[in-house]
C-alpha positions in Angstrom: 72.9 -43.1 23.4 71.9 -46.7 23.6 68.4 -47.3 24.9 68.4 -50.0 27.7 64.7 -50.2 29.2 64.4 -48.7 32.6 68.2 -47.8 32.9 68.3 -45.3 30.3 64.8 -43.9 31.2 66.1 -43.1 34.8 69.5 -41.8 33.7 67.7 -39.3 31.3 65.1 -38.4 34.0 67.9 -37.7 36.6 69.7 -35.6 34.1 67.0 -33.1 33.1 66.8 -31.1 36.3 70.6 -30.2 35.8 70.5 -29.7 32.3 68.6 -26.2 32.6 71.5 -24.9 34.7 73.8 -24.7 31.9 75.1 -21.8 29.9 73.2 -20.7 26.9 73.8 -23.2 23.9 74.6 -26.2 26.3 72.4 -28.7 27.9 68.9 -28.0 27.2 69.2 -24.2 27.0 69.0 -22.8 23.4 67.1 -19.5 24.1 68.9 -17.3 21.7 69.7 -19.8 19.0 66.2 -20.1 18.1 66.1 -16.6 16.8 68.7 -17.3 14.1 67.1 -20.7 13.3 63.6 -19.2 12.7 64.9 -16.3 10.7 66.7 -18.7 8.4 63.5 -20.9 8.0 60.9 -17.9 7.8 63.1 -15.3 6.0 61.0 -12.5 7.3 61.0 -9.4 5.1 63.0 -6.6 6.4 64.6 -8.7 9.0 68.0 -7.3 10.3 70.9 -8.2 12.5 69.5 -5.4 14.8 66.1 -6.7 15.0 67.7 -10.4 15.8 69.7 -8.8 18.5 66.8 -7.0 20.1 64.8 -10.2 20.0 67.6 -12.1 21.6 67.8 -9.3 24.4 63.9 -9.7 25.0 64.2 -13.5 25.3 67.1 -13.4 27.8 66.4 -10.3 29.8 62.6 -10.4 29.7 62.2 -7.1 28.0 
């Protein structure tokens, strides 16, 4: 993206309300990808794929 004063600001501003209505992993919706990213960074002891899936479910379904 090339920044053009005022023009780019308004293009990005107009885009943001629509960006949240995209499927997970696209636009600005990365809800479940955070789980894998933080697990790679923090490497919590005892972390399993099952725990990751449970956390993804909690984040997307609210519990």
